[in-house]
C-alpha positions as CSV (number, residue, x, y, z in Angstrom):
1,M,-40.6,12.7,-53.0
2,N,-41.1,13.9,-49.4
3,I,-37.7,14.9,-48.0
4,L,-37.0,15.5,-44.3
5,L,-33.7,17.2,-43.7
6,I,-32.4,17.4,-40.1
7,N,-29.9,20.2,-39.9
8,H,-29.2,21.9,-36.6
9,Y,-27.7,25.0,-38.2
10,A,-29.8,25.4,-41.3
11,G,-30.4,29.0,-42.4
12,S,-31.9,30.9,-45.3
13,Q,-31.5,34.1,-47.2
14,E,-33.3,35.9,-44.4
15,Y,-31.6,34.2,-41.5
16,G,-28.1,33.8,-43.0
17,M,-25.6,31.0,-42.8
18,E,-25.5,28.2,-43.3
19,Y,-26.9,28.1,-46.8
20,R,-26.3,24.6,-48.2
21,A,-29.5,23.1,-46.9
22,Y,-31.5,26.0,-48.1
23,Y,-30.0,26.0,-51.6
24,L,-30.6,22.3,-52.1
25,A,-34.1,22.4,-50.6
26,K,-35.0,25.3,-52.9
27,E,-34.0,23.3,-55.9
28,W,-35.7,20.1,-54.7
29,V,-39.0,22.1,-54.3
30,K,-38.6,23.3,-57.9
31,L,-38.3,19.7,-59.0
32,G,-41.7,19.0,-57.4
33,N,-40.6,17.5,-54.1
34,Q,-42.0,18.4,-50.6
35,V,-39.1,19.5,-48.4
36,T,-39.1,19.9,-44.6
37,I,-36.0,21.2,-42.8
38,V,-35.8,20.5,-39.0
39,A,-33.5,23.0,-37.3
40,A,-32.6,24.6,-34.0
41,T,-33.8,28.0,-33.0
42,F,-30.2,29.1,-32.1
43,S,-27.1,28.8,-34.2
44,H,-23.9,30.9,-33.8
45,L,-23.6,30.9,-37.6
46,R,-26.8,32.8,-38.5
47,L,-27.1,36.6,-39.0
48,K,-30.3,36.3,-36.9
49,N,-32.2,33.5,-35.3
50,P,-35.9,32.7,-35.4
51,V,-38.0,33.7,-32.5
52,I,-40.8,31.2,-31.7
53,E,-43.5,30.9,-29.1
54,K,-43.8,27.2,-29.0
55,D,-41.3,24.4,-28.5
56,Y,-42.1,23.1,-32.0
57,Q,-43.2,25.6,-34.7
58,F,-43.1,25.7,-38.4
59,E,-42.5,28.5,-41.0
60,M,-42.7,28.5,-44.8
61,I,-39.7,30.0,-46.6
62,D,-39.5,30.0,-50.4
63,G,-41.7,26.8,-50.5
64,I,-39.6,25.0,-47.9
65,K,-41.2,24.0,-44.6
66,Y,-38.9,24.9,-41.7
67,I,-39.7,23.2,-38.3
68,W,-38.0,25.1,-35.6
69,L,-37.2,23.4,-32.3
70,K,-36.4,25.6,-29.4
71,T,-32.9,25.3,-28.1
72,P,-30.8,27.4,-25.6
73,A,-28.4,30.1,-26.8
74,Y,-24.7,29.5,-26.2
75,E,-21.2,30.9,-25.9
76,G,-18.4,28.5,-25.3
77,S,-18.0,24.8,-25.8
78,I,-19.9,23.5,-22.8
79,K,-23.1,25.4,-23.6
80,R,-22.8,24.5,-27.3
81,I,-22.7,20.8,-26.4
82,L,-25.8,21.4,-24.3
83,N,-27.4,23.1,-27.3
84,M,-26.6,20.0,-29.4
85,G,-28.0,17.6,-26.9
86,T,-31.2,19.6,-26.6
87,F,-31.7,19.6,-30.3
88,V,-31.2,15.9,-30.7
89,Y,-33.4,15.2,-27.7
90,K,-36.2,17.2,-29.2
91,V,-35.9,15.7,-32.6
92,N,-36.2,12.3,-30.9
93,K,-39.1,13.6,-28.8
94,Y,-41.0,14.6,-31.9
95,A,-39.9,11.6,-34.1
96,K,-43.3,10.0,-34.4
97,R,-45.0,13.3,-35.1
98,L,-42.4,14.1,-37.8
99,S,-42.9,10.7,-39.4
100,K,-46.7,10.9,-39.3
101,E,-47.1,14.5,-40.4
102,E,-44.2,14.8,-43.0
103,K,-44.4,11.2,-44.3
104,P,-40.8,11.3,-45.6
105,N,-39.5,9.0,-48.3
106,L,-35.9,10.2,-47.6
107,V,-34.5,11.3,-44.2
108,I,-31.2,13.2,-44.2
109,A,-29.0,13.6,-41.1
110,G,-27.4,16.9,-42.1
111,S,-26.0,18.5,-39.0
112,C,-22.3,19.1,-38.8
113,Y,-22.0,16.6,-35.9
114,P,-23.1,12.9,-36.3
115,L,-25.5,12.6,-33.3
116,D,-28.6,13.3,-35.3
117,N,-28.0,10.0,-37.2
118,Y,-29.7,8.1,-34.4
119,V,-32.9,10.0,-34.7
120,A,-32.7,10.2,-38.5
121,H,-32.5,6.5,-38.7
122,K,-35.4,6.1,-36.2
123,I,-37.6,8.4,-38.3
124,A,-36.7,6.6,-41.5
125,Q,-37.6,3.2,-39.9
126,L,-40.9,4.6,-38.6
127,S,-41.7,6.0,-42.1
128,G,-40.3,3.2,-44.3
129,A,-38.0,5.8,-45.8
130,K,-34.4,5.8,-47.0
131,Y,-31.8,7.4,-44.8
132,T,-28.6,9.2,-45.5
133,Y,-25.8,11.0,-43.6
134,E,-24.6,14.2,-45.2
135,V,-20.9,14.8,-44.2
136,R,-19.5,18.3,-44.2
137,D,-16.7,17.7,-41.7
138,I,-15.4,14.4,-40.4
139,W,-16.5,14.2,-36.8
140,P,-15.1,13.4,-34.3
141,L,-11.8,13.6,-36.2
142,S,-12.3,17.4,-36.8
143,P,-12.7,18.4,-33.1
144,K,-10.1,15.9,-32.0
145,L,-7.4,17.4,-34.3
146,I,-8.5,21.0,-34.0
147,G,-9.4,21.0,-30.3
148,G,-6.6,18.6,-29.2
149,Y,-9.0,16.2,-27.6
150,S,-7.9,12.7,-26.7
151,Y,-9.7,9.7,-28.3
152,H,-10.6,8.7,-24.8
153,H,-12.4,12.0,-24.1
154,P,-16.1,11.3,-23.4
155,F,-17.2,13.8,-26.0
156,I,-15.0,12.2,-28.7
157,W,-16.1,8.7,-27.7
158,V,-19.8,9.6,-28.0
159,M,-19.3,11.2,-31.4
160,Q,-17.2,8.3,-32.6
161,K,-20.0,5.9,-31.7
162,A,-22.5,8.1,-33.6
163,E,-20.2,8.2,-36.7
164,D,-19.7,4.4,-36.8
165,Y,-23.5,3.9,-36.3
166,A,-24.2,6.1,-39.3
167,Y,-21.9,4.2,-41.6
168,K,-23.3,0.9,-40.5
169,H,-27.0,1.8,-41.2
170,V,-27.1,4.4,-44.0
171,D,-28.5,3.7,-47.5
172,K,-25.9,6.2,-48.8
173,V,-23.4,8.7,-47.4
174,V,-23.4,12.1,-49.2
175,S,-20.2,14.0,-48.7
176,L,-18.8,17.4,-49.6
177,L,-15.3,15.9,-49.2
178,W,-14.2,14.2,-52.5
179,N,-11.5,12.1,-50.9
180,A,-13.2,10.9,-47.7
181,E,-14.4,7.5,-48.8
182,G,-11.3,5.7,-47.6
183,H,-11.7,7.0,-44.1
184,M,-15.4,6.0,-44.1
185,L,-14.6,2.5,-45.4
186,E,-12.2,2.1,-42.5
187,R,-15.0,3.1,-40.1
188,G,-17.4,0.5,-41.5
189,L,-19.1,2.1,-44.5
190,P,-19.8,-0.7,-47.1
191,H,-18.4,-0.2,-50.6
192,G,-20.7,1.5,-53.1
193,K,-22.4,3.7,-50.6
194,F,-20.3,6.9,-51.0
195,V,-21.7,9.8,-53.0
196,F,-19.8,13.1,-53.6
197,V,-21.8,16.3,-53.8
198,P,-19.8,19.5,-53.3
199,N,-21.1,23.0,-52.7
200,G,-22.4,25.0,-55.6
201,Y,-23.5,28.3,-57.0
202,Y,-26.5,30.0,-58.5
203,P,-25.9,31.2,-62.1
204,D,-28.4,34.1,-61.5
205,E,-25.9,35.5,-58.9
206,W,-23.1,35.6,-61.5
207,T,-24.6,37.2,-64.6
208,S,-22.5,39.7,-66.4
209,D,-24.2,42.7,-64.9
210,K,-23.2,41.6,-61.4
211,F,-19.5,42.3,-62.3
212,D,-20.4,45.9,-63.1
213,L,-22.2,46.8,-59.9
214,P,-20.8,50.0,-58.4
215,L,-18.3,49.5,-55.5
216,P,-18.1,51.6,-52.4
217,E,-16.1,54.8,-53.1
218,E,-13.2,53.6,-50.9
219,H,-12.8,50.4,-52.8
220,Q,-13.1,51.9,-56.3
221,R,-10.6,54.6,-55.4
222,A,-8.1,52.0,-54.2
223,F,-8.4,49.9,-57.3
224,D,-8.1,53.0,-59.6
225,K,-4.8,53.8,-57.9
226,L,-3.5,50.3,-58.6
227,K,-4.2,50.2,-62.4
228,G,-1.3,48.7,-64.2
229,K,-0.2,46.5,-61.3
230,T,-0.7,42.7,-61.0
231,I,-3.2,42.4,-58.1
232,V,-3.1,39.4,-55.8
233,G,-6.4,39.3,-54.0
234,F,-8.3,37.8,-51.1
235,A,-12.0,38.5,-50.4
236,G,-13.5,36.8,-47.3
237,G,-13.3,36.5,-43.5
238,F,-10.1,37.4,-41.7
239,A,-10.1,34.2,-39.6
240,A,-7.1,32.1,-38.5
241,S,-8.4,29.1,-40.5
242,G,-7.9,30.9,-43.8
243,N,-4.3,31.6,-43.0
244,V,-4.3,35.0,-44.7
245,I,-1.3,35.9,-42.5
246,S,0.9,33.8,-44.7
247,L,-0.2,35.8,-47.7
248,V,0.7,39.0,-45.9
249,K,4.1,37.5,-45.1
250,A,4.5,36.6,-48.7
251,A,3.9,40.3,-49.5
252,D,7.0,41.0,-47.4
253,V,9.0,38.5,-49.4
254,L,7.9,40.2,-52.6
255,K,8.0,43.8,-51.4
256,D,10.7,44.6,-54.0
257,R,8.4,43.6,-56.8
258,S,6.9,47.0,-57.5
259,D,4.6,45.5,-60.2
260,I,2.8,43.2,-57.7
261,H,0.3,44.5,-55.1
262,F,-1.8,42.6,-52.5
263,V,-5.4,43.6,-51.8
264,L,-7.4,42.0,-48.9
265,V,-11.1,42.7,-48.7
266,G,-12.9,41.5,-45.5
267,K,-13.1,41.7,-41.8
268,G,-12.4,39.4,-38.8
269,P,-10.4,38.8,-35.6
270,E,-7.1,38.3,-37.4
271,L,-6.9,41.8,-38.8
272,P,-4.7,43.2,-36.0
273,S,-2.1,40.5,-36.8
274,Y,-2.0,41.5,-40.5
275,N,-1.6,45.2,-39.5
276,K,1.3,44.2,-37.2
277,V,3.2,42.5,-40.0
278,I,2.5,45.4,-42.4
279,E,3.7,48.0,-39.9
280,E,6.7,46.1,-38.6
281,N,8.0,45.5,-42.2
282,N,6.8,48.9,-43.6
283,L,4.9,47.1,-46.4
284,L,3.6,49.5,-49.0
285,N,2.4,46.7,-51.3
286,V,-0.6,45.7,-49.2
287,T,-4.0,47.4,-49.1
288,I,-6.8,46.2,-46.7
289,L,-10.4,47.2,-47.5
290,P,-13.6,46.7,-45.6
291,S,-15.8,43.7,-46.3
292,V,-18.6,44.1,-48.9
293,P,-22.0,42.3,-49.3
294,K,-22.0,39.0,-51.0
295,S,-23.7,40.6,-54.0
296,L,-20.6,42.7,-54.7
297,I,-18.1,39.8,-54.7
298,P,-18.1,39.5,-58.5
299,A,-17.4,43.2,-58.8
300,I,-14.6,43.0,-56.3
301,N,-13.0,39.9,-57.8
302,K,-12.9,41.3,-61.3
303,H,-10.2,43.6,-60.2
304,F,-7.9,40.8,-59.1
305,D,-5.4,39.1,-61.4
306,I,-4.4,36.3,-59.0
307,A,-6.4,34.9,-56.0
308,H,-5.2,33.3,-52.8
309,L,-7.0,30.4,-51.0
310,G,-5.3,29.3,-47.8
311,G,-5.5,27.0,-44.8
312,L,-3.6,25.9,-41.8
313,H,-1.6,22.7,-41.7
314,S,-4.1,19.9,-41.1
315,E,-4.4,16.3,-42.0
316,L,-8.2,16.9,-42.3
317,H,-7.6,18.6,-45.7
318,Q,-6.3,15.4,-47.2
319,Y,-9.9,14.1,-47.3
320,G,-10.9,17.1,-49.5
321,T,-12.3,20.6,-49.1
322,S,-15.3,22.5,-50.5
323,Y,-14.5,26.2,-50.2
324,N,-17.2,28.6,-51.5
325,K,-14.4,31.1,-52.0
326,M,-12.8,28.8,-54.5
327,T,-15.9,28.8,-56.5
328,D,-16.1,32.6,-56.4
329,Y,-12.6,32.9,-57.7
330,M,-13.1,30.3,-60.4
331,L,-16.3,32.1,-61.7
332,C,-14.1,35.2,-62.2
333,S,-11.6,33.2,-64.2
334,L,-8.9,33.9,-61.6
335,P,-5.8,31.6,-61.4
336,I,-5.5,30.5,-57.8
337,V,-2.6,30.0,-55.4
338,Q,-4.0,27.4,-53.1
339,S,-1.9,27.0,-49.9
340,V,-3.8,24.0,-48.5
341,D,-2.6,20.5,-47.6
342,E,-4.9,18.8,-50.2
343,P,-3.0,16.7,-52.7
344,G,-5.1,16.2,-55.9
345,S,-7.3,19.2,-55.1
346,V,-9.8,20.6,-57.6
347,V,-7.4,23.4,-58.4
348,E,-4.7,20.9,-59.4
349,R,-7.1,18.6,-61.2
350,V,-8.6,21.3,-63.3
351,G,-5.3,23.1,-63.8
352,C,-6.6,26.5,-62.8
353,G,-3.8,27.4,-60.4
354,I,-0.9,26.2,-58.3
355,R,-1.2,24.3,-55.0
356,V,1.5,24.6,-52.4
357,E,2.1,23.5,-48.8
358,A,-0.1,25.3,-46.2
359,E,1.7,28.0,-44.2
360,N,4.8,27.8,-46.5
361,V,5.4,31.6,-47.1
362,E,8.3,31.0,-49.5
363,A,6.2,28.6,-51.6
364,I,3.3,31.0,-51.7
365,A,5.6,33.8,-52.8
366,N,7.2,31.6,-55.5
367,A,3.7,30.6,-56.9
368,I,2.6,34.2,-57.0
369,T,5.8,35.1,-58.8
370,Q,5.3,32.3,-61.3
371,L,1.8,33.5,-62.1
372,A,2.7,37.2,-62.2
373,D,5.5,36.5,-64.7
374,M,3.1,34.9,-67.1
375,A,1.7,36.8,-70.0
376,P,-1.8,38.2,-69.0
377,D,-3.5,36.1,-71.7
378,E,-1.8,32.9,-70.5
379,R,-2.8,33.6,-66.9
380,K,-6.4,34.3,-68.0
381,E,-6.5,31.0,-69.9
382,M,-5.5,29.2,-66.8
383,G,-8.2,30.9,-64.8
384,K,-10.8,30.1,-67.5
385,K,-10.3,26.4,-66.9
386,G,-11.8,27.0,-63.4
387,K,-14.8,28.9,-64.8
388,V,-15.6,26.2,-67.3
389,Y,-15.4,23.5,-64.6
390,V,-17.7,25.4,-62.2
391,E,-20.3,26.2,-64.9
392,K,-20.4,22.6,-65.9
393,N,-20.3,20.9,-62.6
394,L,-21.5,23.1,-59.8
395,P,-24.9,24.8,-60.5
396,W,-27.1,24.0,-57.5
397,K,-29.8,22.7,-59.9
398,K,-27.3,19.9,-61.0
399,L,-26.1,19.2,-57.5
400,A,-29.7,18.9,-56.2
401,N,-30.3,16.2,-58.9
402,D,-27.0,14.5,-58.1
403,F,-27.9,14.3,-54.5
404,L,-31.3,12.7,-55.1
405,A,-30.3,10.4,-57.9
406,P,-29.0,7.5,-55.8
407,F,-32.3,7.4,-53.8
408,E,-34.6,7.4,-56.8
409,S,-33.8,3.9,-58.1
C-alpha cells in the first residue's frame, strides 16, 4: 500500500516531537508499505526544524519519505494561523504532483487542526484512494474551550466547517480519543466509521537493562536519601495543563505523613509556582529534580511507588485522553492517581489506579493515602495490571496494523 500522511507538525527521532506519525510510518514501512509524510518546515513542537532550499523538498528518514513544504516561523496565535494557512495552501498547490508521484492508496489528514481534510480528500479523489481523518484533539472544540473563543468567531467558524466536511466525506475516522464517537456522530459522521487507535510504545525502549541505566549523580543521591519512604512521583513537563500544582498542594495536605515523599522530575514554566507553594508552606516532603532524557525515564520511574497523572478541569477530557506519560507509568507497574475529568478512563477500566476529579487537592491526597497504606505487594499487583494492558494492547507494531486494517478490506 502507498500511504500519504499529511501532518503539519510531523517530526522524527532527529527533529523531535511530534512522534506519532513517525512511529506509525516506521512500522508501516516494516510491513512493506511505501510511506510519504507531508509536513511543514516550521513547527513549535520540534527540537529543530528542517532547513530546505526549495519550496518543496524531500528527505528520506528511516525508510520514510518526508516532503517538506516551506512555511513561515511563528510566535503567537496570529502568525501561527498564517503558518497553518500557508501549509494547507501549499499542499493544495502540489496536490496533483503528490497524487501523480506518490500514487497513494490511502490519504490521511493527520494535522492537529482539520483544515487539511479538504486537500486530503482532493488528493484521494485524484488518486482513487481511500481517505481518513486522524483526530488527536477535537477541533474547533479544543481552541474554543481553551482559548475562550465564541462559536461565532471567524476562526472557529472556519474550523467547524472543516471538521463537518471531514466527517461527511471520510471512509473512516481514526481517533486517539476512545470516547469521541458520540461527538462525531452529532457532527455528521455515519455509524460504523469510527476507529480507535491510541498512542503506543516500542518494547525495545523498555527492556530490563533500560531500568538499570545510571542516573545523574544529583538524582541518584536524592533517591538514595529517600530509601524506606513511599515515593509519589511525577516525571514530565512542568506545564499548567498537567496540573502538577495540585500534587504539590496535596503534599502540603500530607506533610505530617513522614513516610510519604513527593519527587517531581522535569522542567517548565510552572516551576516557580511549585517553589512558591513549597516555600510558603515550608514543605520538606517535596524534592524537585532536573529533567532527564527520554531514555532515562524507566530508570527514574523505577524509584517511584505511586505516580500522578493530572489535568485541568475540562469537558474535553470526557471524550478520552491518550497520555504518553500514562503508558510510561504503566510499563513500570506503578499504581496511578489520575486527577483528570475522564469518567471510564483506561486507569479505571484496567484497575491500575484511582481516578479523582481534576484539581481536587483533597481527593488527590486521599487517593495517595489509600495507595500508600496498602501493603507494597498489593500496590505492586495493582500496578502490574497496567503493564499487562500496555504490553498486550499498545506496541506500535500492533497499533500500526490496527490503523490499516479497516482500509485493507
